[in-house]
N, C-alpha and C positions, 0 to 999 in steps of 0.2 A: 500445473501447480495451481491450487486455489489460494485465495487470500481473503482475509477479513477486513481489508482496508476500507471497503465501502461501509461496513457495519460500524467500524471504529470512527470513521469520519462523520457519519450521520449521528452517532452517539455524542460526538463533540459539538454537533450543531454547525459544522463547516460545510461550505459548498466545495465542489471540486476545485474551483478557482482559488478559494482560500487555502485549501490544503496544498495546492500546487505552489502558491506563493511561499508558504512556510517551508516547503521542501526545495524551493528554487528550481522547479521543473515546470513544464507546460501543463495546462489543464488537460490536454490531449494525452499526456503521459499518465496522469492520474486515472483518466478514463480507461486507458488501455490496461493498466494494472488491475483496476477494478473488474474489468470484463474478461480478464484472463488472456488478453491478446499480447501481453508484454510481461516478461519476468524482469523485475528490476535488477540492476547491477547490485553487487554486494554492498558497496558504499551507500547506495540509495536505500537498500533494505535496512541497513543499520540506522540511517537517518529516520526512516519511518518508525522503526522500533523505538528509538530514543524519543521521538516526538510523542508517541502514544504510551511510553513507559511500559512496554511489554517486550518479552523475548521474541526474537525473530521467528522462532519455531512455533509460536502461538499465533502469529500473524499470517505467515506463509506456510501452507500445508501441502506437502508433497504427496501426490497420488501415486502409489506404487503401481507399476504396470501389472496386469493380471495375466 
């Protein structure tokens, strides 16, 4: 799954640490989401979507297997 979290975070002018604080997760979690090494839980995905005021499906993009 790809995500737009990094783009949204940078557009907001936040560091990974600042986003992590707002989401109440570690900076390492934010980094893992941004690099595609970790797919967030559904509750965390909802918190991210609410924070950026966007639907989950515009932030997290599922790559269909080919």
